[in-house]
N, C-alpha and C positions, 0 to 999 in steps of 0.2 A: 876338463882340458882348460887351462888358462890360455890367455891371450897370445901369449908368445909360442906355445905349444901348436896352438890353433894355426896360427900364421905359418909356422913350420911345417906343418903336415899339410895344409892346403897348398902352399907354394912348391911341395915335393912333387906335386902332379905335373906331368905335361900339359894338362889342360889349363891349369893354373898359369904356367908360363906363357900361354897363347894369349889368356886374358890381359896381360901386361903389355902386349904388343900392338893392341889395336883397341878401338872402341869396345868396352865391355858389352857383352851380349848375354842375356839368359841362357842360350845355348852354351856358352862357353862354361858359366857358372854351374849349370846343370852336369857338364861332364866332370867338371872338378868334384862335384858331390858324388857323383856315382863312382868315379875311382876310388874315393875314400869309403864309401859304403862297401864296395868290392873287396877292400883290403882290411876293412874293420878298423880303419883310422877312426872313423866315427862309430863307436861301440853301439850294439843293439840296447835299446831304452835310453841312451843318453839324450840329453836336451840340445836343442839346437837355438842358438840366439842369431837372429838375423843380423841385428846391428854388429854382433862380434865378427861374423862371417864377412860382412860388407867392408869392415875395417880392415881385415886381416888380407882380403882380396883387393884392396884399394878401389872398390867400386862403390856405387850407391846401393841403399837397400833394395831398390826395385828390382834389379835382375835376380838378386838372391831370392826374394819373395816370389818371382815367377818360377824360378828353378824348384824352389820347394813345393810349390802348387803342382808343378808337372811330377815330382817324385811321390807326392801324395797320391795322384792319380795312379801311379805305378805301384803304390804298395810298400813303397821304401820307406816313406816317412809317415808319421801319423800326426794329424792337427787336433789338439784337444783345447775345448772352449776356455778361454782366459788362461791358458798356459803356454800356447804357442806350439812349436813342433817338437817331437822327438823322434829318434831313430826307431823305425819298425823292429819287432823282435824278429829273428831268423825264423823261417818256416822249419816245422818239425818234420821229423822223418815220417811220420804217419800222414801228414798233410802232403809231403812230397810224393809218397807212394799213390795217394788219392789222385794226386795230379798226372801222374804217369798212368794211372788206370784210365783216366778220362782221355789222355792222349791216346793210349792204345785203341780207344775205341774210333778215333777220328782221323789220327794220321795215315794208319795203313790204307785205308780208303781215299785219303786224299793222294797217296803215292800211286795207287791204283789209277785213280782219274788222271793224274798227270802223266802216266805211261799212255793213256788212251789219247790225251787231248794236247800235248806239249808239240810244238812244231819241231823240225829237225834243227834248227838254229837254236831254239830254247833248250832243248835237250842237251846240245852240244856245250851251251853256256853254262848250264847247271853243272855238267861234268868237269869243266874247267874250273869252276867256282869251287867245286867239293875237293879238289885237288889243292886249292890255294891257301888253306888255313888249317887251324888245330896245331899250333906250336907246343902247346903244353908248358909254357914258361911259367915261373913263379911270381913275377913281380906284376904289380897292379895293372899295369898299362898292357902287357901282354895278356893278362887274364882278361881284360876288358875287351881286347881285339878278338880273343877266342870266343867270348860270349857273342859278340857282334856276328862273327862269321857263323856260329851255330845257329843264331837267331834268323839271320839272314837266309841261311840253307832251308830250314823247314818254313820260313815265309814263303820263300820262293816256290816250293813244292806246293804249299797251299793256294798261292796264286795260279799255279798252273794247273791245278785241279780244275779251275773254273767254277768254283763254287764260293761266293763271296761270304756266304754265312758263316762256312767252315774256316775261312781265313780270318774273319773277324772274331770268331770265338778263340782262336789260338792267340792272337793278338792280344785279347783281352786278359788272357791267363797270365802274361808276362813271367811264364815259367823260366824262361832262361837267367832272368835277372834274379831270381830267387835261388835257382839252383847254383849258379856260379858264386853268389853271395855266401851260400851255405858251405860250399866246399872249394873256396877260390884258390887254396894252396895245395890241393890234392893231385895236381898235375895229371888230371884225367883227360884234358881236351886232346892231347895227341892220340889217344886211343879211339876218339871218334872219327878220326878222318877217313880210315880205311872203310868204314861202315858207312860213311856218307858217300864214299866213291861207289860201293856197292849199290845203295839205292839209285844213285843217279846213272849208274851203268844199265840197271834194269829198266829204268825210265826211258832211257835212249834207245834201247833195244825193243820197245813197245810190248813190254811183257808185264801187264798189271799184277798178276799173281806173284810174280818174283818182286815186284817193286814193293807191293803189300808185305810180304814175308820179310824183306830186307829192313824195312821200317820197322816191323815188329819185332825182329830180332835186335834192332838197334836201340829201342826204347827199352825193352826188357834188359839188355846187357848194361845199359846206362843206369838203371836202378840197381842192378847187381853191383855195379861198380862203387855205388854210393854205399851200398850196404856194407861192402867188404872194406872199405876206407874206415868207416865208423867203427866196424868189428875189430878191426886191426889195432884200435887204439890210437891210430895216427890223428885222429881227429876227435874231440869231443862232442857228445850230441849237445844241441843247443837247448838253452833253458826255454820252457814253453811260455810265451807271453800272453 
């Protein structure tokens, strides 16, 4: 990607437009790069030049470097000795299935614990939040909002479970980043909304068994949706890096 193309791609994101309106911060640059990673404007395996991105965004290299360090911790970019950063390869379907298998071990238990532990106000807030997202749009900004909605919903349940170890393990998976990056334009987010509402409703009813089963059904169905998208030929399987 040459300097002109990079500048156009960077500045097409809403986050990039915010960078130009106030003192640039690493958070803003991070949002720009996440948008680009979600919509594949930065292709898997491509090299990332700190100086080129800084010039395109009209910022110093420092916030770009800080943003890339955060992305490395999230597994979205890879730093190679003496070669700088490159975009991490997409997670493969086998790895994604393994990720879902792990989540099936812990998230139904988290939902059950949330049903036992959440206060009336917390359960009501969870229900309201479950109804608030999941638009399923195709553009990168909407895709990223859907990702944040999904991640926040699952993190809230983990928090309500009262088990900080469980919540921490889910946070470090960064599964939502990888899942949404893999099938960003498959328009699957809208399908998750009623499943989130069902989980939240079971938690509000103080029914641990129903909450666990609703979470189990949600995760199982999410993997089936992804399998179906790739089986249909709408999306190609990523190359394994």
